[in-house]
C-alpha positions in Angstrom: -52.9 -47.0 68.8 -56.5 -46.4 69.8 -57.0 -44.9 73.2 -60.2 -45.4 75.3 -61.9 -42.6 77.0 -60.5 -43.6 80.4 -57.0 -43.8 78.9 -57.3 -40.3 77.5 -58.7 -39.1 80.8 -55.8 -40.4 82.8 -53.3 -39.2 80.2 -54.7 -35.7 80.3 -54.4 -35.6 84.1 -50.9 -37.0 83.8 -49.8 -34.4 81.2 -51.4 -31.7 83.4 -49.3 -32.8 86.4 -46.2 -32.9 84.3 -46.9 -29.4 82.8 -47.7 -28.1 86.3 -44.4 -29.5 87.6 -42.4 -27.9 84.7 -44.1 -24.6 85.5 -43.0 -24.9 89.1 -39.4 -25.7 88.2 -39.3 -22.8 85.8 -40.3 -20.6 88.8 -37.0 -21.5 90.5 -35.0 -20.2 87.6 -36.7 -16.8 87.3 -33.8 -15.0 89.1 -31.0 -16.6 87.1 -32.1 -15.7 83.6 -31.4 -12.5 81.6 -35.1 -11.8 81.0 -37.0 -12.6 84.3 -40.3 -11.4 82.8 -40.2 -14.1 80.1 -39.4 -16.7 82.8 -42.3 -15.4 84.9 -44.6 -15.7 81.8 -43.4 -19.3 81.2 -43.9 -20.1 84.8 -47.5 -18.8 84.9 -48.4 -20.5 81.6 -47.1 -23.8 82.8 -49.1 -23.5 86.0 -52.3 -22.4 84.3 -52.2 -24.9 81.4 -51.3 -27.7 83.8 -54.3 -26.9 85.9 -56.5 -26.6 82.8 -55.4 -30.1 81.6 -56.0 -31.6 85.1 -59.5 -30.0 85.2 -60.3 -31.2 81.7 -59.1 -34.7 82.5 -61.5 -34.7 85.4 -64.5 -34.1 83.2 -63.3 -35.8 80.0 -65.7 -38.8 80.4 -68.7 -36.4 80.5 -67.8 -35.0 77.0 -69.7 -36.7 74.3 -68.3 -36.2 70.8 -68.0 -38.5 67.7 -64.9 -40.7 67.9 -62.9 -38.8 65.2 -63.6 -35.5 66.8 -62.6 -36.8 70.3 -59.2 -37.7 68.9 -58.8 -34.3 67.2 -59.9 -32.5 70.4 -57.5 -34.6 72.6 -54.4 -34.0 70.5 -55.3 -30.3 69.9 -55.6 -29.8 73.6 -52.3 -31.4 74.3 -50.6 -29.5 71.5 -52.1 -26.2 72.6 -51.2 -26.7 76.3 -47.5 -27.4 75.5 -47.1 -25.0 72.6 
């Protein structure tokens, strides 16, 4: 499946919002886990990476790369944000 630049842009923003929401939900569970510092780290990473993906999705149409490199960059960003 080949995605256009606009599709990638919208998907990056959507993934950013999902990751941000996951980060917010993890924040509710901080007091209920055995290691609250790990939960705090996961909470902050979800918020920061979600915000990063939203910001990157906003400027994705400005980035000019060869088509193969755009695909590699897109999937690398998604993998890096979630991993």
